[in-house]
N, C-alpha and C positions, 0 to 999 in steps of 0.2 A: 398415405405414405407417397414420398416421392422417390422415383429411381432416377439416378442420373448415371450414364455410361462414362466412365473415364479411363481413357487409353493410356495406359503406363507397361512399363517403366521408359520414361524417355531418356536418351543416351547419356545426359548431362547431369544426372542427381545421383544421389548416394547409393552405395551397395544395398544399405538398407531398405530403400525405396524400390530397388530391383529385386529384392527378396520378397516384395509384396507386403510389407509387415506396416503399411499406413496406419494409422488410427483413425477411424471413422468417427463423426460427431456422435455423441451420446451412447456409444457402445463400447464393448470389450475392454480395451486398454485404457479407453478414457477415464474409466473409474479408479484405474491404478494411478494414473496421471494426477486425477484428483485428490487421491488419499497423499501421494508425494507434495503435492502443491499445498496441502493443508499441513502437512509437516515443516515445510520450509517457512509457512507464515506462523507456525507454533514457535519457532525459533526467533522469526521477527517480533512475536509478540512478548517473549522474554525480556527483550532488550527494551521494547517501549515500555514495559511495566515496570523495569528495574532502573529507567533515564533517571530518576530521583534518588535514588540509592547510589548510582554511581557518582553522581553529583554531591552527595554527602561523603561519600569515599574519598574523594578528589579534594574535598574542603579539610577532612581529618587528615589525609597524607601530606598535603603540601602547604597547608595553612595560609594561602592566598586569598585576595578579594573574591568576593561573591562574584562578580562581573566576571573577572578573569576567569574563574573556576567555571562559570557558566559556559564559557565561551566553548569549552570542550563538548558538552552537551547540546548546546547549540549548534554548533558546526555538524556534529553527528546528525542530528535531525535533519538539518538543512540539506545536507549532500546525500542522505538517505532518501529523501523525496526528491530534491533537485536532480539527482543521477537520474531519474526516470527518462528524461529526455533522451541522454547517451544510452541508456540501456534499449531504448526504443529503437536507436539507429543499428546497434550489435545485434539485437534480435532479427531485424530486418535482413542484416549481412550474413549472420551465421545461423544460429537458433537458440531457443530457449534454454536448452541442456547445456551448451558450451557456455553461455552466458552465466548460467548459475553457477557451473564448476569452478569458473575463474572468481567470479564473486565471492563463493564461499572461502577460496584461499585467501583472498585480499581482506575479507572481514576478520578470519582468522589471524592473520599475520598482525593486523594492527593492533588487536588485542595482547597477543603475546609480546608484542615490543613494549606496551604498557607495564609488563612485569618485570622489566628491567629497572635498575635504580636511574632514573633519568628524569628531566626536568619537566615542569607543566606543560612549558611550549613544546616539548617532544611528544608529550602525551596527547595536547590538543591536535597535533598533526597525525600521529598515529591513530587514535581513537576518533577524533572527528573526521578525518578525510580519508584514511586508508579504509579504516572499519564502516564509516560512513558509506563510502562508494561500493565496497564490497555487500554491505547489506542491501543498497538499492538496487544493485544487480541481482540479487536472489530474489528478493520481495516482489520488484517489478515484474521480473521474468515470470514468476508465480501467477501474477494476474493475468500476463498474455496468454500462457500456456492453457488457463482454464478456457479464456476465449477462443483459442485454437481448437479445443476438444468438445467444447458444447454448444449447441444450437437452440434445442428445443427445451432443454433443461438449465439454459444458462443462469436465470435466477438461482435456482435451487444450488447448483453447482458452486456458484459465487458465494452463496451464504454458507454452504459448508466449510469451503475453504478459508475465507476470511474468519469465520469462528475459531479458525486455528489460532488465529492472533489473540482473540480473548482466551482462549484455552491458555496460551502462554502466559497470561496473566492471573490464573487460577493458582493460589498458594506458591506461585514461584516466587515472588518479592521477599516472601516470609523466609522461605528456605535459602534464597539467595543471602539475605541478610545473615542468617545463621552461618553460613559457610565463610562469609568474609569474617564474622566476629572470631570464628574458630580458626581459620588460616591465615588470616592477614589481609592487608589491602593489596600486596602485591601477588602472592598466591591466588588471590581471588580472580585477578585478569588471566591468569592461565587457567583457570576452570572454564572463564567464560568464553576463551577461545574455543576451548576443546567442545563447548555446546555450538558455538559457531560452524564448527567444521561439519556438523551433521547435516548441513544442507548441501554438501558436496556429494554425500550419499544419496540423498533424497533426490537432487537433480538428474541422477545417472538413471532414473525411470522415467524421464521426459523423451519417450521415443518420438519419432516424428509423427505428427498429425495429418490427415489429408488436407486440412484448412490451413495449417502452417505451410506444408510444402507446396500445394496447388498456388501459392503467391508468388512463387519464384521459378514456375515453369514457363511463364511467359517470357518469349524473347525480348531482350533488352533492344529497343530502336530509340531513336529521338523522339519520336510521338510518346513513347511510353516514359521516356526520362520526363519530358515536359508534364505529362500527366500526374508523374510522381511529386514535381515541384508546384503544379497547380491545386495538388492535393492538400499540401501544408497551407498554402495560400488560403485556401477555400474554408480550412479549419479555422484559421485566424479572422476571416471576414464572417464568420458564424455568429452571429449576436447572442443566440442560445447558450451556444459552447462559451463564450466569453463570459456571460453572465454565471453560467455554473463555475466555471474557472474561480470567478470573483467569490461565490461561495464558499469554495472550498479553503481559498487563501485566508479569508477573514474568519471562518469557524475553526481551522486546524491552527491558525495562529494563537486563537484563544485557548484551544484544547492544551496544544503543547506545552503553554504556559503552565497550565495546571499540572501536566504529568512531571515537568521538570522540577515545579518550585513546591507543590504541593507537600511531598514528604518533610522539606525545611520549614514550610509555614506550620505543618503540625508539631514539630520540635520546639519552633517558639512560642507554640500555646501550653508547652510544658509537658508534651508527651514523649515517648521515647521513639526512637527508630523502629525499633520492633513494632511499636503501635501504630507506626507509619504504615509498616509493611502489611499489619493486618486489614488497614482501611485499603489499601491497594489490592488485597486479594478480593474483597467485596466488589470492588470496581469490575475486576476481572471475570466474577462470576456473572455480574449483570450485563457486561459486554458480551459475553459467550451467548446468554440467553436473547439479548438484543438483536444479534446479527442474524440468528437464525428465525426469529420474528419477523425482523422486517424484510427478509428475503422472501419468505412464504407470502408475507402481505402483498408484495408487489409482483407476485408471480403471475397474475392474471394479465391480459392484454388492455383491460379498460383501466388499471390501475395508473396513478399519477404520482410517480414516486418524489419528483421534486416538490410538489405541493405537501405530501409527507414530511418530508425533511424540514419544509418552513414551519410546521407545528413542533417538529422534534427540536429544533436548533433555538426556537424562540423560548421554549420551555426552559432549557439548558441556559440561555442567557440570563432569563430571570431569575435560576437558581443561583447563578453565578454573582450577579449584581447584589444579591441578599445574602451571601454568605457570611459576610460579617455579623449579620443581625442574628442568624439561627447557628451559626457555626463556632459558638464559643463553648461548646461541651463535645465531649467524644461522640455522645449520640448525634449531634447537629453534623460533626464531620462525617460521621456514618452515612447519614441522610444523603450529603453531597454526593458523596462516593458512588451511591445508588444512582443519583440523576448522572453523573458524569460517566459511569459505566453503561446505562440505559442509552443515553443520547449523544456521547462523545465522539464515537467515531463509527458509528454504524452505516454510515453513509459509503465504506468502503465494501460492504457487503452487496450492494447494489450498483456499484461505480461502472461495471462493464456495462450492463444494461441500459443504464443513462447514456453513457457516452456513444452507445451503438444507436439509441433513439436520436441522439443529437448528430451525429456525423455519419452514421453508416457502418457496418462491419469492416469494409475495406480500410477503413482509418482510423477506427477505434484504438488500436495500440498507438499511433503516432498522438492521437489527441489525448491518451492518458500520459504519456511521455512529457508532454506540453504542461498539462495540468500540476504533474508532479514536480515539475521544475518550479513553476509559479508557486506551489505551497512551500518549497525548500526556502525560496527566497524570505518569506512571511514567516516561517516556521525558525530561522535564523534570527530574525529581528525581534520576535516577542519574548523569548526567554531572557535574550541578552538585555534587552530594554528594562525589563523587570528586576534583572540583577543589578543593574546600574542604577534605579530607582531606589532600591534596598540599601545598596552601599552608600547613597547620598542621603539617609535618613528618611525617605518614605516608608509608608506602611504597605501590607500585602493588602489591606482592606482596601486601598484607593486602587491598587494594580487588578484585582477582582472585579471591581466595578467597571473598569476600563476593558477589561476582558469580555465581561458580560454585552458591554455596548457593540464590540466587534463582532461577537457572535451573533447578535442580532441583526447586524448589517448583513453577514453571510445569509442567514434566513431569508431575509427580503431579496437578495441577489437569486437564491432558489427558487422563491415563488416567481420573479420574474422570468427565469429562464424556461419554466414550465410552459409558459406561453408560446414560446418559439418551438418548444419540443413537440408539441402537439401539432403545430402547423406544418412540420418537417418529417413527422413520424412516418405518414401514409407514403411518401414520395421515397424515402430511404429504405422503406421495406420492400417497395418494388424493385428497387435496384438491386438490393441484396439477394434477392432470389433468383437473379439471373447471374450469379457469381460463378457458380460451378457449371453452368451452361456454357458461359463464356471460354472457362478453362478448358473444357472439352473441346471446344472448336478449335481453339488455338493446338492443342495437342494434336488433335487428328490433322492439322496442316503439317505439324512436325514430323509425325509417325504416320506413314501410310500403310505399313505392313506388320506394324507390333500387334501383339495379342490384345484382347480388350477382356475386361471383366465389368460387370455391373456393380456399381456402388449403392447398395441400398439405404438410404438415410430416412429413418422411422421419425 
């Protein structure tokens, strides 16, 4: 047990902190925050799971080309991830709770606008940009708030929270498709807007945590400003971080191609949209189990998550490249959905712990934002390119082979990043153990006569 003496309340922070309601790591309200973050990610999982269904909805509603229609989903997925770098800046300036509330309102506004009789161009802006940015703010802040509320149980907490994304894909695609068939394409977006609004209520439970607030207590000086800038520079000069970012870019480029185009591929094989939704349900079940398993698997200190990811992505790459061989029947498509669910995006359940190992606790939020921005660019390129290939007479079989090759490249980058991770982990761990002591020293200089309380960190 480590005991840190933290002097508060400083005179320049919020009344909540003055009331001594700071959340300590791994204790008390941290678990409520975990439940709220899981709910936010559940909402996120719904929209990832129905990305292809929305694509089919827009094709049916506007009857435009596959390429232009795919732009809406591609831009949504791009902004949803690329907006992470904006979110990281906003979280540093304000808080996870404020960012989540604003993001939820933007998310809802974009979807509600799509319900009106407008053109596909407006839908691309409303759904792709407004809703994409709002979704990014809520989702990325959920990752950050877990990092600010857990230390000893970081892996388990991240696994539980990100499994909420997988839960959002459990049976939801089928229910959403039934809702669309019953209410129509326009009313469909109003219902989606109501779902997106739930993140607003969940975000209200993000009470300030000790780790989140303590990073704002240090007085701003020229040296501190320079230290902040040098932090971003050190991230971009970190070869392990750059390799892991490459892993995320290549793998998620391929995975999001499958998310958006797989339902349409299923219909080209002669199956119905409802059949495609059943397959997406299977993917969601497998994703839920996978996230819990991998977060438990890497919970020990001697685990090497990037090496595990190498094996996972290699298997998914082979399954994608061979899809045209075994995916000619419903049973074959079902097998691929099992692979996609187990291996597609399990990386996000251990993303925090990998980033902390690569860049340290102080810089993990900034590193995550940079990764999300890089992934967003690749995610935009992938689905749009496949849509263009199909419009020009190409086949999905060729696209899936290319997708598998890209995922394989991501697996190689993951393996390389692990070499740098193990070289840096010991040094970064030593630095992070001094964070709370540094904050205490700074606070004592600012406040000579304030009351003190002992913050026990188990």
